[in-house]
N, C-alpha and C positions, 0 to 999 in steps of 0.2 A: 331505146334502150332503157328498161327499168332500172331504177336505183333500189339497193340492197343495202343496208348498212353493215358495219363490219360485223357487229355482234347481234344476234335474233333473239328478239324478246317476245312473249306472248302477246303482250299490249300491241307492238308495233305489227305483227302479222295478222292479228285479229281486226285491227283497225283498217288495214290494207283489204282485207277479205270482205269487210263490211262495205267500204266504199267502192268495190269493184277493180281496185287499181293491182290486184294480184289473185291469183288462184293457186290452189294447192301444187298443181302439176308443174306451174312457173317455178314457184319456190324450191320444189324438189331438183328441177334440173339445174338451178343455181348451185344447189348444195351438192350435187354431183359433180359439176365443174369446179368448185372449190375444192371438194376433198381430193380431185386429181392433182392439183397443185400441191398437196401436203403428203404424197406418198412417202416421203424418205421421213417423214416424221412416225410412221410406224404407229398410227392412231388406230387403225381398223384391223380386226381379224376377217370380217364380214363386210367389205365397205358399201357405200350407198349405190345400190343399182336400180334402174328403173323396173326391171322384171320383178324384184323383190318387193317395192315400194307400191307400184301402181294398183296391184289388187286392193291395198288399203284406201286407196284414194277413190277408186271406183264405189267401195262400200260407203263412204260419207255420207251419200246423200247431196242434193243442190244446194241446200240453205245452211249457213253457218251457225244459225240460232239453234238447230236441233241438238247440239252439244256442245259443252262448255269448252272442250279442247279441240274443237273441229280445225282438223287439217294443221295441226301443231306439231311440227317435226321432233322426234326425240332418238337417242340413240341408248343402247343396252350393253351393259358390261357382259362380256362373252362368259360370264358363269350364271349367267340368268336366262331362263329359258324363253326362246321365241318360236311358236309354233312352226315346224317343218323347216327351221333353221338350225344346223348343227350348233350345239354347245360344245365348246372346247376347254374352257377354264384355261386357256393359255397350253394346252398339252394337246398335240394333234392326236396321240395314241388313245386319248383318253374320250375322244369326241363320239357324242350321240347325237340322234337327231329326235327331239321331243315332238310328241304328238299334239301338244296343247301348250300354251304360254303359260308362263309364271302367274301365279295370281295378280300381282300388282301390274304385271306388264297387261294383262288381259283388262283390268280395271281401267286403265288409261287409253286402252284401245278403244273400249266401250264408251268412253268419254270424247271421242274423236281425235286423239292423238295418234300419229303416225309414225311408225317405226321405221328409221332409216338405215339401221346397220348395227354391227355388234362390234364393241371396242376390244383392244387390247388392255392386257392386264399382268400383273405380277402373277406368275404361275400359281395356281389354285387359291388367289387371293393371298398369298403370303410374301409381304413385303410390303415396303412404304416408299420406294424408290421409283418403280416405273421401269426398271431395267432388267427385269427377271423373267423374260419372254422368249421363247424360241421364234416368236414373230417380229422380234427387233426388239430393241430400245426405244420405248417411246420418248421423244423429245418434247421439252418445255415447250409451251406454244409460242413464247416470246424469244427465249433464248436458246437456240438448238444445243448448245453445249453443256446446259443444266439440265437437271432431272425434272421430269414432269411431276413427282410424287406418284405414290401408287397406295395401295395395288390398283386403284381406279383410274389408272393412268390415261387410258385414251378416252374414258367418258368426260374428263375434265378438259382434256386439250380440245375435244371436238365442241364443246360447249363455247370455250375460250376464242375459238378460231372461227365461229359463225357457222358450223356445219350441223347445227340443230340448235333449238330453242332452249332444251333442257336433256339432261341424260339422267340415266340410274348408273348408280355405281353401288359398293357394298361398303360397309363398315363393321369389321370386328375388333380393331386395334387403331383405327385412326383412317382407313382408307378412303372415307368419305368426306374426311376434312384436309389433311394434310396436300393432297392433289388441289383442292379448292383455294388453300392460300397460296400454293406456288404459281397458280394460274389466274390470280385476282377474280375470283368466283366466290359466292356464297354456296356452302356446303351444308346440307341439314341433313343430320342422324337422328331420325325419330325415335322414340323409346322402344325398346326392344320389344317385340310383339304389336306394336301400332300398327305395322306395314307386315303383311304376311310373307314367310319366306318359303312358301310352297313354290318349288319348281327352282330354287337357288342351289348351286353345289355348294354343299357346306363346307367351310373354313373350320370354325368351331361352332358347331350346331346351336349351342345353348346360348350363344352371344353374338350370332350373326345377325345383321341389319341390311336393309335395302336403303338405299340414300338416294337423295336428289342433288345435282349441280344445276346452279342457273346463274344467271348474269345479274339478278336482282332478287330481292327478297320476295317481291309481291310475287314472282312467279314461283318461287320456291313454295310459297303457302298455298298457292292456287293447286300445285301439283299434288302436295300433301293431302290436300282435301279429298281428292279423288284417289288417290293411292292408298289411303289409309282404310281400315276397316278390319272387323273381326272376320276371320276364315275357318270355319269349321273343319276345313281340310288340312288346316295347317296345326300342328301339335304345340306350336309354340306362339300362336295368335293370343292376343288378349283384347278386351274390350276396353279401350283408352280413348275417352272423349275429348275431341278437339274443343276447346274452350276459347272465347273471346280473348283478345290479347290485353295484357294488364301488366303494368311495368312492375318490376321487382320492390319490394319494401327495402332490400338490402342487398349490396352487391360486395362480395368476398375476393380479394387481390391477395396475390403471395406476399407474405411478410420478407421474405429475402429475396433478392434479385434472380431470376431465372437463369438458367446455364444458356449462354449464347455460343454459337460453335462455326466452324467453317471459316474460309478465308474472309468473308464478309460480315463476320460477327458483329462489328461496332456499327453498320449500316442496321442490322436489324435489331440491336439494342436501342438504338436512337429512334426507330421506328416504334418498338415497345414503349418507349418513355413518350412518345407523342401520343399515343394510344391512351396511356395514363391520365395524360391531361385532359384528353377530351371526355374520357370516364368520369375524371373527377369533376367536370365542368358540368357534364350532363346529371350527376348526382345533385349538384347544388340547385340546379335548375327544376329538377324535377322531385325535390326531398327525398332523395333515395340514400339512406345511410351507406357509409363504406367501412368495411373493417378488413383489416389484415391479418392473414391466418398462416398457419405453418403447414406449407404444401406437403411435407414429407410424408403425411399420413397416405396422401394420394400416390405418392412415388412407391411407398411399399405395396401398395396394392397392384399397381401396374408391373412390378416386378414378378409377381404370381404368374401372369398371363404366359409368358415364355420360359421362366426360370423354376416354376412351380410345376404340379402334375397336370394342369388344365392343358399343356401341348399334347397330352396322349388322347385328347379329344380328337385332334386333327389327325394322329395316327391311325384311331380306330376307324375314322371314315374312309381313308385313302390307303390303308395298309396292303389290302389285297391287290388293288391296282399297281401300287409301287412294287410289291414283291413278285407280281406276276410279269412286269415290265422293264427289267433290269436295264439301266443305261437310257431311258426313255424321259426321265425327269431332268429339270433344269438343275444342275449339280449343287448350287447353294439352297434350292428349294428343297431337294430331298435330304440334305444336311439337317434343315430344320425339322422337317417332318419327321424324320428317322429320330431326332432327340426324344420324340414321344415314346420310344419302346425302352428308354433305358430303365434298367432295372429298380434305380431309386423311386422311379415314379409309380409308387405302390397305393394302393387302395387307402392305406393309412397317412399317406403324404397328402392325397387328395383331399380327405376328408379335414385334415389339419389345413389345408390351404382354404377350403370351404368355411370353416369356423373364424378363419381369420378376416376372410373377405365378409361375413356377416357382421362381424365386429364394426368393420369399417363402413359397412353400409348402415349399419344402425346409427353410425356417428354423424353419416352424411345426409341422412334423412333428419336429424334432429337440426343440423348446420344449415341446410339449404331449405328449411320451411318458408316459404313465401320469398326466397332469395335466390341468387344464382351466383356462380364463381366464374372468374376470368382468368384465363392464362394465354399466353403466345400458343398459336396452333403449332407452331415448331420455332426454335431457336436459331435457324438457320438454314443452309441448302448446301448441295454440294455439285459439283460436274459430273457427268456421267463417267468420265475417265477417274474421278476420285471413287466413285461407288465401285467401279471395276476393280480398282487396286485394293480394296479392304470394304468387301461388301457387307459384312454382318454389323461391324462397329458403327458405319454410316447408316446402315438401316435403323439401328438400335438409336442412335441419336434422334432421328426423325420422329420416334415415338414417345419421347419422353415426357410429353405432356397430353398425349392421347390413349394411351393403353388402359388407363384406369376405367374409362368411361362406362363401357358395357358392364364391366365385373360389378360396377355399383350400381347398374340399372340406372345410367341417367341419360336424359337427352342432351343433344347437344347441336349448336350453330356455329359453321365457321364465317367470319365475317371479314373482307378485306379493309386493310388499314387504308388503301388507297386504291379503287378501282381501276383507276387509269395507268397504276404502275407498269411497266413493262419491263424495267430493269432488275428490280430488287423486290418482287411481289411478296407482301407479309400480310398477316392477319392474326386476329384473336379468335379464340373459341369461347363461347358462352355456355356453362352447363347449368342444367336445371334438374330436379326430380323429375322422375317419369310421368307423374299426373300434372306437372306444372311447366307443360311445353310453351303455354301462352305467354309464360315470362320470356321466353326467349324471342318469340316474334315481337313482342311489343319492345323489348330492348334493343332487338336487331336493327328494327326500323329507326328508333330513335337514333340509334349508333351511326348507321349509315348516312342519315338525315344531317349529321354533324361533320361529314366529310368536308374538308378545306382544301382550299389551292393557295399557292403563293403568288402574290400580286407585286410587281415592283412599279414604283410611280417615281417620276423626275421631276414634277411641278409643284402646283399648288395643293397636291393630295400629300405631300411629304409630311412628315411629324412636325407639328406646330405651326402647320401653314393654313390659309382660309379654307380649304375644302377637305382636310384630314378628317372631320365630322362625318361626312359623306362615307367613308369607310368604317368609323367608329359605329355609327348608327346601325350598319348591317352586321354587325359582330366581328367586326376585322380587329386584329390583334397585331401591334407593332413587333416585329422581329429583331432588325438590325438596320445600320447604315452600312452601305456597301457599293460596291461599283460593277459596271456591266464590263464584259470584254471589250477591248478596244477596236470595237467594230462600228461605233455610231458616232453621228455628229448630232449637236443640239441647234436647233433653230430656234429665233423668236417669230411667234407667229401674230398674225395680223387680228387678234381676237380681243375681246372685252369681257373681263380683264385681261391684259397681254398673259399670254402663256407660252412655256417652251414646247416645242415640238422634238421628238427624237427619232432619229430615221437612221436605218441600216444602210451602210454604203456599199455600194456594190465593188468599189475598190478599196478593200479593207485594210491596205497600207496606210490610207488616209484617215482612218477611224481613230477614234479616241475612247478612253475608259470615262463612261459618265456616272458622277455620283449619283446614286438611287436610294430609296428607302424600299425595304422588303417588309410587306404585310401578310397575314394569312387570314383568309376571308372564306367563310362557310360556303361551300358549293352550292347550297341551296339559295343563297343570296345574290350569286353570281349573274343571275340572268336580270334582276331587278339594277343592279349596278350597271350592267351592260346597257341597259335603257338609257341611263344618264351619260353616256359618252357620246358627245356629239362631234361631228366633222369639223375640222379636218383630223382630229384624233381618232384612234383606233385601238383596239386591244389585238395584240398579237404575242409572238414568243420572242424572248429577249433573253440573250445568253449572259449570264452573270461572270465575274472574273473566276469564281472557282469551277466555272464550266457547266455549271447547272443551268437548266433551260425553264423558265417560268413565263408566266402570264406577264404583260406589262404595256403601259401607254407607249404607243408609237404614234406617228403621224403620216398621214398620206403624203405621197412626193411632190404633189403639185403645191402644197403649202408652203415647201422650204424654197421656192423660186421668187 
């Protein structure tokens, strides 16, 4: 039986192909089986099926060296065309079958990537929650009761659950970033026009972008390399060069604390503060200036997208269909789209909005020269039930820090605070000018490399003891003195020097709370640290008195005899 990791990456798949351990057909069979386990999550509109995928495998050729994305499976949001497969935009009555694939999809297929299915979305890409679809509410990858984020809901969940190596979403107001945060992914939104939008059902035609979700930043960057490029058949396409990664000279952070919301707002606030510490440490290590700014100017821009005349652009593209198909649109979606026909959305108001946007574009062009701005991707999350009860207000909260982006012609990348978080995924978004995407790649890679984990120690690695230096040398930081849950027993081991060994007991009634010290250690250093851990010690999962589970020193059971 072949081994398949929980998450699929381009590097792992390609290395398995090259070694002969795996072929595309075997991988697709695994993806189809996995997908069938998650039918209740409502990820797909067109699920992975061999009859859809096999023709693409057969066209690959026999050698993986021919094409850079040879045999890499990807999913496509169902408002983006795939040849001979219906495009619904999550509205069955709107469905049509395109004769050709969207330009970006075709570029990726030409590079060897294999489309495996079409994913669910908030209908007509109108929403940031993932619940506005007649094909069912898309569930969060890790917590079924929580929202997946939208509108690119199924695309994000498919990557998080290992149903593809990367996926295509779209982003007009945050749809390629919010789902990335809520499912612990990297979400890259290129500059408007860098990727062709030919073959995309428009949400707000002048602002729409096709985006990528991936499990790591290297995969996102590789996909960007083959997806981007000028398209003479796309009216919105621009020639935007992909430059080599360079760290920014300055980082802008919000002067006042961002708004956090929802039942777990304190958790998200704590995660944001953890990100701030990492960002400030990185700035010192890389000689990057940090400056705090008044974020309110970006909030003013964000309001224009739905409260200004811009919503009329959505109505203009879809009004004929909506008016000719009464009762066929998801109710909350129709309410939002019909707001575009309000009498106050006059040409005069639109020009007023455009002039205001231009003023703030000018400010941001000056501000972000050789610089990036960082905000939370979102300030919280909601259960699907909470969104059902208040669909408009909850959705609006999710877009507090995303809506301004395309109006100001910025590029953005959403980064997970902790890529392993399955409970309360959180992340930041880094913004740059449209011609400075290279700053995002460089900073994003640096930030993710600084990801850390918590390590608890009970012996000579404790603060002030003989081996604490081993942790400090690897960039570890002392956090606190604490205790384990009452599940363990401490033994004196027959080692030189004498060391304690902590063992989790099968009979928890006999367990005790053991005093331990808690450190934070860079994830990039952990492998080197593990090499220093010698038998009978081992590193395992330790439950603290708070209920938190962290990595920590344990000993093998034979040593306690």
